[in-house]
N, C-alpha and C positions, 0 to 999 in steps of 0.2 A: 477594396483597392480602388483608388481614384484613377479615372481615365481622363486623359487630356481631351479637350473639346476640339474637334476639327472645325475651325471657324470658316474655312472655305465651304465645307458641306452645309453649314448653317446658312451662310449667305446665299449660296446657289439654291438650296432647298427653299429658303424663304422667298426668293425671287420666283421660283417655279410655282409655289402656291399662289403668289400674287398674280402671275401670268395666267394660271388656271382661272382665277376670278375674272380677269379681263376678257377671256374667251367665253366663260360660262354666263356672266352677266352682261356680255356684249352681244355678239352675233347669235349665240345659241338661245339664250332665254331672256334677253332684255325686255322685249315686249310683253311676254307672259308674266314676268316677274313684276314689272311696273303695273300691269293691269291688276294683278292679285294684291299688290301693295296699295293700290289706289293712287299711284304717283303719275302726274301728268308731265309732259315734256316741259311745259313752262315751269313747273315746280322743280323739276330736275335741273334746270338751267340756273336756278337761284342758289344752289348749295355751293359751299366752298370746296370745290373738287381737289385742289392741291392738299388741303388739310385732310380730306377723306382718304385720298390715295396714299399720302404720306403715312398716316396713322395705320391704314390697312397693311402697308408694307412692313412697318415696324411690328405689328401684331403677328404677321406671318413669320417674321424673324424669331419672335418669341416662341411660337409654336414649333418651328424648326429646331431651335435650340433645345426645347424640352424633349423633342423626339430623340435628338442626338444624345442628350444627357441621360434620359431614362432608358431608352432602348439600348444604348451603348453599354450600359451596365449588364444587360442580359446577353450581349454578344450574339445578335440574331443570325450572324453568319452570312448567308448568301443574299444577293439583291432581292430575290423573291421573298425571303423571310422578312426583310425590312419592309417590303411593300405590304405583306400580309399583316405584320405586327402593327403597322401604321393604320391599315384598314380596320383592324380590330379595335384600336383606340377610337377611331371615328365612329364605328358602329356600336361600340360598347359604352362610350361616354358622351361624345359630342352630340350624336343624333338623338339618343334618348333624352338628354338634357334639353335639347331644342324642342323635342316632342312635347315634353311637359309644359314648356312655356307656350307653345303654339296652342295646345289644348285649352289652357286657362285664358289665353288671349283671344280665343275664338277665331284664330287664323285658319285659312283654308288648307285642305289637304294638298291641293295643287302647289301652293306656296311652300308648304312643308317639303314636298317632294323635290322642288327646285332647289331649295336651300340645303336640304339634307344631302341630295346628290352632289352638290358642290363640295360640301365638307368631306364626303367620302373620296371624291376624285382628288381634292386638294391634298388630303393626307396621303393618299397613294402616290401622288406625284412627288411629295416631299420624301416619302419613304424610298421611292425609286432613286431619287438623286442622292440621298444620304447613303443608300446601299452601294451606289456606284462610286462614291467618293471616299468611303471609309474602308 
């Protein structure tokens, strides 16, 4: 049975994931992340930030849409179930896939922890919002 997509939930959850990124890679971990990535402040000022932020927002909308679409078919029920199911997706698919890439790229464990933590929190935030709005 096809279930209608709650577009408000997609939009707000996508924004929530985007906002988590702003806090995570801003005041919480910007310096450590930049150090681990080898990015200087001068290099950071030379990138096209509107393009990066705009694309990041669209990609968060895609992830929020997929959570609503896939998990909605399972009817997770309570808000807590939405959060747990979203965390399971992050922990079961996103983080391991990243881990493989980080291993073969020779990237640091500290960078992996920062980025993996972001995706777990991001998916939990999206699951929370979707659970509240569906």
